[in-house]
Steps between C-alpha positions, in 0.01 A plus 500: 500500500376808697538501878151518646420718796199641664318776309200676622190585297610850457853400373348258254272759374789744457706230326222455237435868460860567406736455808826329440465312827517112461165325472534265797313402811456228737125497568220644298258743665154361584328741249743440217519205258847422343526272214790362294390455131650534155354828360749561211223449259312809605474733195223728599234560754244624252225250517410552136858388410621274784528141391754334726469298805657735765321797349167309531574467875522874536203571288286260697552700810482859346227471253141407533290378207136482407493134626778318679581197715461475875842370618335310784256305262682481148260210416204730502613675179460865414326725743380855489760749578471844335184389334232419756277336244458459114231421254514356163290615184242258333744449213777400751746755338478795754594465867409800720693533824377710791803652696511462866515801718783564754805387304790756497838515330815557700485871389165527694297536167193285490474210252236595248344347182716740307815350649384149392406618156855683456697192641332251262509716204859583584598119498377483146657818366834436661515171319767353731584131541177395695266702291386180324302397811255780423533544121391138457143642558523724195632806650736717305652849546250630235184360658563470877366835578163384360530147663579605853297786644445650840153653587469627845606218747482226234736376225381309210717257304377399157658181340530422125287187565353299779743314729437313816464763776755311722758507244475883476517559868784255542695699247431820704663342797847509309754760595399708202166562651657713786319838538728803512423852612431686162568846653844426635604283209409774247677754708818296435438458126808567281462506115161329498618178690184519728754497804671180396860603577404638845294192586806276440649610827195648682164375601160657553251229574214449774629181639638455848850608410711733293862479391711720719842418368643289229857413394514288184661161564532582881181568681143628495314632807124533531328714768148538591244690275360713782195553294420135456121414555563159655642389829838626584761229422712365788809534292552877479816458279596222272858476372606262234859461454661355185705217611596241216663236710316234690773459751489885585124479534522200738762665715298819543187297572683296763633817676154672492622779259210428269150350552464323168745335268327429159796343298638224725635203302382150595814442694450806708133430560611166646750676714245734659208256549450423863723788604394698790327827391459399138224337311466401125184550299419327177268642254422379143550782251385535137858578374627281218861456425577454137764544236415661159674492163521809273361401156730765344780255566495255200623203707245553770217525244558138396233281656725216555759719679220604743391138548855407585545778753173397673617141534850617606350690806562327830152569656498241778879545581445888553167450697667244732817695578549880497125568448383255757177607678477836302428393135319197368509362162221645303505533123193691406447875469197488732604454861343241727163614641395685194206379286647284232836456636680209320672260749652271238875529436597466136886476568735329726879522503587255230843565324440216242180676380678837519794383291265329246289817446826709474629273239173533296518882519677730258774552768619155610808647650301758684690828545546799723205594719491797743273466807386833634437457884440717795751495773298316751601170662238255367493639158880491475493136622238427236706662224809313608308164494385586142858601403622156621225278342469702178882486483460119463332565175793687369361843579759772589274667776595833647338662793412880464427621847338818604267671749129426477442829323798449258395141394127635457612786284697256280213251489241779414736614221532147352876511542531157666573142381342318794331687787456321840224680697193480718142609406219549738125544417346839508153402586323176597380391150669259272526771234751684710773243389345366177478849367873568573657165416279385208385827340682756281273728299773661312856360476652795324798646673349853487190374676685496833254255654728442805215376727468187291779246564437344147590852358812538716618177339407598137253206485190577302306236684320397175200294586491580858366863495155402371477220763604729775219750390251227474562358848473853675140539372375136553230510774483123552747442780570143413549588128722766587715278734544257218601774259784597738607145572527437104674851458775421758553136353568644170712794644718256679597338164508796266598819688842639560451479876637242729274535802658322790374582850234660728594688816446411858604807688669439834524802722732510796326694777576607852260322713321807611391575147142434436258524213785484227323437177707509184201495275420147387487433113377845387600785706786654700584537874268708731717685773190675651372188669828383652547528878794417736 
């Protein structure tokens, strides 16, 4: 372990910008927020491509959207941000946004309707992983120039059919809705990529911060956007260090080397609770922990094998031990607090039922299974638990461990047997998860629909697609709720997913840290409201 000594603000900045001096200090400056978190899943800062948890934290603080969430009142839902107001046409298909004045990018360029038009069109044309959040409204690379148009200080978005206005606006709060500086992005375009390669490691938004320095799998530093239209944040620099181990995060929190530890184990949470200078904050999140079985693997496409694996999962044992206080047993793809979230649990740990189901399968002796898992403590613990209990069925379980980016790449390429991972909702509507777990419009390998979890597992979701589409346009709230309840109940039994837990995030904070909001069920952390 590194020896930790005092490091000034200037030295820390120098370290992040390329100095070889050790990153270590004893007390964080009053205008700097230092966080320990796992950030090895960051693949890009481009808001039209980013689709990972740590990347969403950065995007939330760098990019503004047409509508967004107030971190101090998340329950209020979406609020105006770049759009000061909007109107909907009589046929309910066209929404016209009026762009607010005074918003400026970190380059000093003003945010215009043309930037909004460019950003949303770009999201569709790039066709990266999260593009389905917008293309579900009928946008294609061929028609988007006609469907999304700027006119003066307004932008009109025309949908393929009428949807609930709240559903559309909620989708625009997703990371993909971040508005970029068209002029600067296109100045960095290479071979028609609309600046995608450049935006992977650079940012150009109108939010309170910009990325000043980034070292993959090591650290990211945000500094103030001096042109930000809002109040100046108290934290002029935010440094996020990639620290995998809970014990290391705890040590640095106790010594005052960091302000926030985001990945403390239940044991380390217990260890710091009540300690002078430290507090623990709990916040229910929307993240779902699950395992998924690749249907390209013959054994894992057997319904009885999947049933056996679901019964051979020790839900309560994991919840009561190494996940205690941080993950609760939840077996539906909609997280608690969402409309239509199913609370019933279809499976309990029952080896007799598991063995009976396996005996009825086409693979009574089971066989080799490779579990792809990120090198993160709780996921490794979950994978090892599955390795143990599935091993009791005769399965030869091997763990394939990698960084967040490595395991995601394997998952999105359909190269896994079993993937253990987490999924968080992109916007506060039940379709955000129904449309990813239970829909797959084209299961062909060449379709490359990596935004759909069903596609990643080569599951054609027969019978679920139409039900998912029907639920998203149902205007009767109670009827829509029942549709999602029924959908999840059938999904539990038929889908190649073993949904296990929902997250309770426990943040370890120095006692002087105030207004730490990790984002509730549907969004990411907001650094600009934090004070010390």
